[in-house]
C-alpha positions as CSV (number, residue, x, y, z in Angstrom):
1,M,-10.9,-28.7,-3.6
2,I,-7.7,-27.7,-1.9
3,K,-5.8,-30.0,-4.2
4,K,-7.2,-28.1,-7.2
5,F,-6.1,-24.8,-5.8
6,I,-2.5,-26.2,-5.4
7,Y,-2.6,-27.4,-9.0
8,L,-3.7,-23.9,-10.2
9,E,-1.0,-22.2,-8.2
10,W,1.6,-24.4,-9.7
11,K,0.4,-23.8,-13.3
12,A,0.3,-20.1,-12.7
13,F,3.9,-20.2,-11.5
14,I,5.4,-22.3,-14.3
15,R,3.4,-20.5,-17.1
16,S,4.4,-17.0,-16.0
17,A,6.5,-15.0,-18.5
18,S,8.9,-14.2,-15.6
19,F,9.2,-17.9,-14.7
20,G,12.9,-18.0,-15.3
21,K,13.6,-14.9,-13.2
22,N,11.3,-16.0,-10.4
23,L,12.9,-19.5,-10.4
24,A,16.4,-18.0,-10.2
25,M,15.3,-15.7,-7.4
26,K,13.7,-18.5,-5.5
27,I,16.9,-20.6,-5.8
28,I,18.9,-17.7,-4.4
29,M,16.3,-17.1,-1.6
30,G,16.4,-20.9,-0.9
31,F,20.1,-20.7,-0.2
32,L,19.6,-17.7,2.0
33,M,16.8,-19.5,3.9
34,I,19.2,-22.4,4.5
35,Y,21.8,-20.0,5.8
36,F,19.5,-18.2,8.2
37,S,18.0,-21.5,9.3
38,L,21.4,-22.8,10.3
39,I,22.0,-19.5,12.2
40,F,18.8,-19.8,14.1
41,I,19.4,-23.4,15.0
42,G,22.9,-22.5,16.2
43,M,21.5,-19.6,18.3
44,G,18.8,-21.9,19.7
45,V,21.4,-24.4,20.9
46,G,24.0,-21.9,22.0
47,A,21.7,-19.4,23.7
48,F,21.4,-21.4,26.9
49,Y,25.1,-21.9,27.4
50,V,26.0,-18.3,26.5
51,L,23.5,-17.0,29.0
52,K,24.8,-19.4,31.7
53,E,28.3,-18.2,31.2
54,M,27.1,-14.6,31.6
55,K,25.6,-15.7,35.0
56,L,22.0,-15.2,33.7
57,E,19.0,-17.5,34.1
58,P,18.4,-18.5,30.4
59,L,14.6,-18.9,30.4
60,V,13.9,-15.7,32.3
61,T,16.4,-13.7,30.2
62,V,14.8,-14.9,26.9
63,N,11.4,-14.0,28.3
64,K,12.6,-10.6,29.3
65,F,13.4,-9.6,25.7
66,L,10.5,-11.4,23.9
67,I,8.5,-8.2,23.8
68,Y,11.2,-6.7,21.5
69,Y,11.5,-9.9,19.6
70,F,7.8,-10.0,18.7
71,L,7.6,-6.2,17.9
72,F,10.7,-6.5,15.6
73,D,9.2,-9.6,14.0
74,L,6.0,-7.7,13.3
75,V,7.9,-4.8,11.7
76,I,9.9,-7.2,9.5
77,R,6.6,-8.9,8.4
78,L,5.0,-5.6,7.6
79,L,8.1,-4.6,5.6
80,L,8.9,-7.9,3.8
81,Q,6.2,-10.6,4.1
82,S,3.8,-10.6,1.2
83,I,0.2,-11.7,1.6
84,P,-0.5,-14.9,-0.3
85,V,-2.6,-14.0,-3.3
86,L,-5.0,-16.1,-5.3
87,N,-6.4,-14.9,-8.7
88,I,-9.7,-14.6,-6.9
89,K,-11.9,-12.8,-9.4
90,P,-12.0,-15.7,-12.0
91,L,-12.7,-18.2,-9.2
92,L,-15.8,-16.3,-8.0
93,V,-17.7,-17.2,-11.2
94,L,-16.8,-20.9,-10.8
95,P,-18.4,-23.4,-8.5
96,F,-15.9,-22.9,-5.7
97,K,-17.2,-22.2,-2.2
98,K,-16.0,-18.9,-0.7
99,P,-15.0,-20.4,2.7
100,T,-12.7,-22.8,0.8
101,I,-11.0,-20.0,-1.1
102,V,-10.4,-18.0,2.1
103,H,-9.3,-21.0,4.2
104,F,-6.8,-22.0,1.5
105,S,-5.4,-18.4,1.2
106,L,-5.0,-18.0,4.9
107,G,-3.7,-21.5,5.3
108,K,-0.8,-20.6,2.9
109,T,0.5,-18.2,5.5
110,A,1.1,-21.0,8.0
111,L,3.8,-22.4,5.7
112,S,5.5,-19.0,5.3
113,F,9.3,-18.8,6.0
114,F,8.5,-15.9,8.4
115,N,6.7,-18.4,10.7
116,W,8.7,-21.6,10.7
117,I,12.1,-19.9,10.9
118,H,11.2,-19.0,14.6
119,A,10.7,-22.7,15.4
120,L,14.3,-23.3,14.4
121,F,15.4,-21.2,17.4
122,F,12.7,-22.1,20.0
123,I,12.6,-25.9,19.4
124,P,16.4,-26.3,19.9
125,F,16.3,-23.9,22.8
126,S,13.4,-25.8,24.4
127,V,15.2,-29.2,23.9
128,V,18.4,-27.8,25.6
129,L,16.2,-26.5,28.5
130,I,14.7,-30.0,29.0
131,L,18.1,-31.7,28.8
132,N,19.3,-29.3,31.6
133,G,16.5,-30.3,34.0
134,Y,13.6,-28.0,33.2
135,D,10.1,-29.6,33.4
136,V,9.2,-31.3,30.1
137,I,5.4,-30.5,30.2
138,E,5.9,-26.9,31.3
139,I,8.5,-26.3,28.6
140,I,6.0,-27.7,26.0
141,F,3.3,-25.4,27.3
142,W,5.8,-22.4,27.1
143,H,6.8,-23.4,23.6
144,L,3.1,-23.6,22.5
145,G,2.4,-20.2,23.9
146,I,5.4,-18.7,22.1
147,M,4.5,-20.2,18.8
148,A,0.9,-18.9,19.2
149,M,2.4,-15.4,19.6
150,I,4.3,-15.8,16.4
151,Y,1.2,-16.8,14.5
152,I,-0.7,-13.9,16.1
153,N,1.9,-11.7,14.4
154,N,1.2,-13.5,11.2
155,F,-2.5,-12.6,11.2
156,L,-1.8,-9.1,12.5
157,N,0.3,-8.6,9.4
158,I,-2.6,-9.7,7.2
159,I,-5.1,-7.4,9.0
160,L,-2.7,-4.4,9.2
161,S,-1.3,-4.7,5.7
162,N,-3.8,-2.2,4.4
163,I,-2.6,0.5,6.9
164,D,0.8,1.5,5.8
165,K,1.3,4.1,8.5
166,L,1.3,1.5,11.2
167,F,4.7,0.3,10.0
168,V,6.2,3.6,11.0
169,V,4.2,3.5,14.3
170,F,5.7,0.1,15.2
171,V,9.2,1.2,14.3
172,L,8.8,4.3,16.5
173,L,7.4,2.1,19.3
174,I,10.5,-0.1,19.3
175,V,12.8,2.9,19.2
176,V,11.0,4.7,22.0
177,L,10.7,1.7,24.3
178,G,14.3,0.6,23.6
179,G,15.6,4.1,24.2
180,A,13.6,4.6,27.4
181,Q,14.9,1.3,28.7
182,Y,18.5,2.1,27.7
183,Y,18.4,5.5,29.5
184,K,16.5,3.9,32.4
185,L,13.4,6.1,32.0
186,F,10.9,3.3,31.6
187,D,11.4,-0.5,31.4
188,I,8.5,-2.2,29.5
189,T,10.1,-5.6,30.3
190,I,9.0,-5.3,34.0
191,F,5.4,-5.8,32.9
192,T,5.9,-8.2,30.0
193,T,8.5,-10.6,31.5
194,P,6.0,-12.1,34.1
195,F,3.4,-12.7,31.3
196,F,5.8,-14.8,29.2
197,Q,7.4,-16.5,32.2
198,N,3.9,-17.6,33.3
199,F,3.7,-19.7,30.2
200,Y,6.1,-21.9,32.1
201,D,5.3,-21.2,35.7
202,L,1.5,-21.3,35.7
203,D,-0.6,-24.0,34.1
204,G,-3.1,-22.8,31.6
205,V,-1.6,-19.3,30.9
206,F,-0.3,-20.5,27.5
207,L,-3.9,-20.9,26.4
208,I,-4.4,-17.1,26.4
209,P,-2.3,-16.5,23.2
210,I,-3.8,-19.7,21.7
211,L,-7.4,-18.4,22.2
212,I,-6.3,-14.9,20.9
213,L,-4.9,-16.7,17.8
214,I,-8.1,-18.6,17.2
215,G,-10.1,-15.3,17.6
216,L,-7.8,-13.5,15.1
217,Y,-8.2,-16.3,12.6
218,I,-12.0,-16.2,12.8
219,F,-12.0,-12.4,12.5
220,T,-9.6,-12.5,9.5
221,F,-11.7,-15.3,7.9
222,K,-14.9,-13.4,8.3
223,Y,-13.4,-10.2,7.1
224,F,-12.1,-11.6,3.8
225,K,-15.1,-13.8,3.2
226,K,-17.3,-10.7,3.5
227,N,-15.2,-8.8,0.9
228,L,-15.1,-11.6,-1.7
229,Y,-17.6,-9.8,-4.0
230,L,-16.8,-8.5,-7.4
231,D,-19.0,-5.4,-6.8
232,A,-17.8,-4.7,-3.3
233,G,-14.5,-5.6,-1.6
234,L,-12.7,-6.5,-4.9
235,S,-13.8,-3.4,-6.8
236,V,-11.4,-0.6,-7.2
237,K,-12.1,2.4,-5.0
238,Q,-12.7,5.6,-6.9
239,D,-11.2,8.7,-5.6
240,I,-11.8,12.3,-6.6
241,A,-9.1,13.2,-9.1
242,S,-6.9,16.3,-8.8
243,T,-4.9,17.9,-11.5
244,E,-1.4,19.4,-11.4
245,N,0.3,21.2,-14.2
246,L,3.9,21.4,-12.9
247,A,4.4,23.8,-15.8
248,W,7.8,24.8,-14.6
249,L,9.1,21.5,-15.9
250,N,8.1,22.2,-19.5
251,Q,11.3,24.1,-20.1
252,F,13.1,20.7,-20.0
253,G,11.2,19.4,-23.0
254,T,10.7,15.6,-23.2
255,L,12.7,15.1,-20.0
256,G,10.3,17.5,-18.2
257,T,7.3,15.5,-19.5
258,F,8.7,12.3,-18.0
259,L,9.6,14.0,-14.8
260,K,6.1,15.3,-14.4
261,N,4.7,11.9,-14.9
262,D,7.0,10.4,-12.3
263,I,6.3,13.1,-9.7
264,K,2.5,12.7,-10.2
265,L,2.9,8.9,-10.0
266,I,4.7,9.1,-6.7
267,K,2.2,11.6,-5.2
268,R,-1.0,10.0,-6.3
269,N,-0.4,6.3,-5.7
270,K,-0.3,4.6,-2.3
271,R,2.3,2.1,-3.3
272,S,4.7,4.6,-4.7
273,K,4.2,6.9,-1.8
274,T,5.7,4.2,0.4
275,T,9.0,4.7,-1.4
276,I,9.3,8.1,0.2
277,V,8.6,6.7,3.7
278,M,11.3,4.0,3.1
279,S,13.8,6.6,1.9
280,V,13.4,8.5,5.1
281,I,13.8,5.3,7.1
282,F,17.0,4.5,5.2
283,L,18.4,7.9,6.5
284,F,18.7,6.3,9.9
285,Y,20.4,3.2,8.7
286,G,23.8,4.6,9.6
287,L,23.0,4.7,13.3
288,I,23.6,0.9,13.3
289,F,27.2,1.3,12.1
290,F,28.5,4.8,12.9
291,G,29.8,5.0,16.4
292,N,29.7,1.2,16.8
293,T,33.3,0.1,17.5
294,H,32.4,-3.5,17.1
295,Q,31.7,-3.1,13.4
296,P,34.5,-3.6,10.8
297,P,35.6,-0.2,9.5
298,A,34.7,-1.2,5.9
299,M,31.1,-1.3,6.9
300,H,31.1,2.5,7.2
301,I,30.9,2.8,3.4
302,F,28.2,0.3,3.3
303,A,26.2,2.5,5.7
304,G,27.1,5.6,3.7
305,I,25.7,4.1,0.4
306,F,22.4,3.1,2.0
307,V,21.9,6.4,3.9
308,S,22.1,8.4,0.7
309,G,20.7,5.8,-1.6
310,G,17.4,4.9,0.0
311,F,15.2,6.2,-2.9
312,L,17.6,4.7,-5.4
313,F,17.3,1.2,-4.0
314,V,13.6,1.3,-3.3
315,F,12.2,3.2,-6.3
316,G,15.0,2.5,-8.8
317,Q,14.7,-1.3,-8.4
318,F,11.2,-1.2,-10.0
319,V,12.1,0.9,-13.1
320,P,10.2,0.5,-15.5
321,S,7.7,-1.6,-13.5
322,W,6.1,1.6,-12.2
323,D,4.9,2.3,-15.7
324,S,3.8,-1.3,-16.4
325,S,0.1,-0.4,-16.5
326,Y,0.6,1.9,-19.5
327,Y,3.9,0.6,-20.8
328,Q,2.4,-0.9,-24.0
329,L,0.8,2.5,-24.9
330,M,4.0,4.3,-24.2
331,M,5.9,2.0,-26.6
332,T,3.5,2.9,-29.4
333,Q,4.4,6.6,-29.1
334,N,7.4,8.3,-30.7
335,I,9.2,8.3,-27.3
336,P,13.0,8.0,-27.3
337,Y,14.3,5.5,-24.8
338,R,17.2,7.9,-23.9
339,G,14.7,10.5,-22.7
340,Y,12.9,7.9,-20.6
341,I,16.1,6.6,-19.0
342,T,17.5,10.1,-18.4
343,S,14.3,11.2,-16.6
344,K,14.6,8.2,-14.2
345,W,18.3,9.0,-13.7
346,W,17.6,12.6,-12.8
347,L,14.8,11.6,-10.4
348,V,17.2,9.3,-8.6
349,V,20.0,11.9,-8.6
350,I,17.7,14.6,-7.1
351,A,16.5,12.2,-4.4
352,T,20.1,11.1,-3.6
353,F,21.2,14.8,-3.3
354,I,18.2,15.6,-1.0
355,S,18.9,12.5,1.2
356,T,22.6,13.6,1.5
357,I,21.5,17.0,2.7
358,L,19.0,15.6,5.2
359,A,21.7,13.2,6.5
360,S,23.7,16.2,7.7
361,F,22.7,15.3,11.3
362,Y,25.5,12.7,11.1
363,L,27.9,15.6,11.6
364,F,27.2,14.8,15.3
365,Y,29.6,11.8,14.8
366,G,32.2,14.0,13.1
367,W,33.2,15.3,9.6
368,E,34.7,11.9,8.6
369,V,31.4,10.1,9.1
370,Y,29.5,12.7,7.0
371,L,32.2,12.6,4.4
372,T,31.7,8.9,4.1
373,I,28.0,9.5,3.4
374,V,28.9,12.1,0.7
375,V,31.3,9.7,-0.9
376,G,28.5,7.1,-0.8
377,A,26.2,9.5,-2.6
378,I,28.9,10.2,-5.3
379,Y,29.1,6.4,-5.9
380,N,25.4,6.1,-6.0
381,I,25.0,8.8,-8.6
382,G,28.0,7.7,-10.7
383,V,27.7,3.9,-10.5
384,N,24.6,2.5,-8.7
385,S,22.2,4.8,-10.6
386,H,23.4,3.2,-13.8
387,L,23.2,-0.3,-12.4
388,V,19.6,0.1,-11.2
389,L,18.6,1.4,-14.7
390,L,20.4,-1.5,-16.4
391,G,18.6,-3.9,-14.0
392,G,15.3,-2.4,-15.0
393,A,15.7,-3.7,-18.6
394,F,15.4,-7.2,-17.1
395,T,12.5,-6.4,-14.7
396,K,9.5,-8.3,-15.9
397,T,7.2,-7.9,-12.9
398,P,4.2,-5.6,-13.4
399,I,3.1,-3.3,-10.6
400,D,-0.6,-2.6,-10.2
401,L,-0.7,1.0,-8.8
402,S,-4.5,0.9,-8.5
403,N,-4.4,-2.2,-6.2
404,A,-4.8,-0.2,-3.0
405,G,-7.6,-2.1,-1.5
406,G,-9.6,-5.4,-1.6
407,A,-9.2,-8.8,-0.2
408,F,-5.7,-10.4,-0.5
409,G,-4.2,-7.5,-2.2
410,D,-0.4,-7.3,-2.1
411,K,0.4,-3.8,-0.8
412,K,4.1,-4.3,-0.4
413,A,6.3,-1.7,-2.2
414,F,9.4,-3.1,-0.8
415,N,10.2,-6.9,-0.9
416,V,13.0,-9.4,-0.5
417,S,13.5,-9.7,-4.3
418,A,14.2,-5.9,-4.5
419,M,16.7,-6.2,-1.7
420,L,18.5,-9.2,-3.2
421,L,18.8,-7.4,-6.6
422,S,20.6,-4.5,-4.8
423,L,23.3,-6.6,-3.1
424,P,25.7,-6.7,-6.1
425,K,25.8,-2.9,-6.0
426,I,27.4,-3.0,-2.6
427,F,30.2,-5.5,-3.2
428,L,32.4,-3.2,-5.4
429,P,32.5,-0.1,-3.1
430,L,33.1,-2.4,-0.1
431,L,36.0,-4.0,-2.0
432,L,37.5,-0.6,-3.0
433,Y,37.1,0.8,0.5
434,W,38.7,-2.4,2.0
435,L,41.6,-2.2,-0.4
436,G,42.2,1.5,0.5
437,L,42.2,0.7,4.2
438,H,44.4,-2.4,3.8
439,F,47.1,-0.8,1.7
440,A,46.9,2.9,2.9
441,D,44.4,4.7,5.1
442,K,40.8,5.9,5.2
443,T,41.5,8.9,3.0
444,V,42.7,6.7,0.2
445,A,39.7,4.4,0.7
446,L,37.3,7.2,0.3
447,I,39.1,8.5,-2.8
448,L,38.9,5.1,-4.4
449,V,35.1,4.9,-3.9
450,A,34.5,8.5,-4.9
451,G,36.8,8.0,-7.9
452,A,34.6,5.1,-9.1
453,G,31.6,7.4,-8.9
454,V,33.3,10.2,-10.8
455,L,34.4,7.8,-13.6
456,G,30.8,6.6,-13.8
457,F,29.6,10.1,-14.2
458,I,32.3,10.9,-16.9
459,F,31.3,7.9,-19.0
460,K,27.6,8.5,-18.4
461,E,26.7,8.9,-22.1
462,K,28.5,5.7,-23.2
463,V,26.9,3.8,-20.3
464,F,23.5,5.2,-21.3
465,S,24.0,4.0,-24.8
466,L,24.5,0.4,-23.6
467,I,21.5,0.7,-21.3
468,E,19.4,2.0,-24.2
469,K,20.4,-0.9,-26.4
470,R,19.5,-3.4,-23.7
471,Y,16.0,-1.8,-23.2
472,K,15.4,-2.0,-26.9
473,K,16.4,-5.6,-27.0
474,E,14.2,-6.5,-24.0
475,K,11.3,-4.3,-25.3
476,Y,8.9,-7.0,-26.5
477,S,9.5,-9.6,-23.8
478,T,8.9,-6.8,-21.2
479,I,5.6,-5.9,-22.9
480,S,4.6,-9.5,-23.0
481,A,5.3,-9.9,-19.3
482,Y,3.5,-6.7,-18.3
483,K,0.3,-8.0,-20.0
484,Q,0.1,-10.6,-17.3
485,K,-1.8,-9.0,-14.4
486,S,-1.9,-12.0,-12.1
């Protein structure tokens, strides 16, 4: 039976209208996986010797920071790791046993990159510990306990994926605990280090996370098995509808109509609401780079673009997929593409402007830092806004806005593919900024980046004409792809 499921998954993949795009993206992601795998292996081998040179006991030091490692891993999973999805509804009317369907879906998570990547650090680190005199059996027990903790995170991600607010809670938890430890107010590692160290020191302690993992699997299995009913867990939850006129937008004609639809879409749907949360989180991205003397100066413009462009990257990457549920109907109406594109552009511009104002707290670092953010905003409005709209013409992945509940629903509004598609938009400003720094100074570097944004704004109409032609050319292939709901 499992073999049949694998066969169906493969057929669904190669027959998809977006097969070419997905294949290219998977190849790119494959190279990135290899890159990060090599990094983790290098870290696993080198961690022991680096810590020894720092006069620190390697195993104890690693155990000390494991609490932050696992919390950060959980945050990354909640942000990026998609829940494996089967096209379950058609299977329920076929002679497939429900336990088999659930076991297969949960079993797919065991092969996730987010799980085995950790082994590429901990296995080499464990081998180096053994080669340097640590007890073999105790290291194996320690390693089993650590891997059990990683898979606990895996199933917590599945269980908690329906509760979007918990992502913010875990981010705040890391910030509060890290800040408290940095300023010596409270050190959580005093309590967690002995627990992880006892995986090695005390026989049998490693069984605790293993038993918790088994319990989580049983709980997750029972939960999803219970919800595998067409008239229960898989049915769409009906909420009381509310109406909004937003009549003040009528003065903008067709543009106002599109803007009203977008505002209502963002306010009413769980998935699109997440873009607002992500945009707020992006505001704090600059804290990693500004004030950090170990970062290359060119990375300042990188931070400035992300601080002001959170909404652009998160929401803009999925234009026109946000409208995929009614895109066919929209294409039967006498709607000009130019009006549609312009409304999305104004939405991104308004959000970028608001983000730039909210980011004024970076004035704490000085006027130069905030000026970098402003320049990043100018570039986002003049160049990146055009690039995300152009990329939308090739977006063939539908978004199910009503999919806010049910077993194995993918709730992610932000994923690896979206992030990968945004990377080319960073290379040009980085290059311009670097050239300015290399041949002159920071003022010239900022002028070059801002100048590119201004030029993009000046030639906006010509660029929009090219984007409009591309949307028209891709119209029917996009409609065909959006018809596929699975």
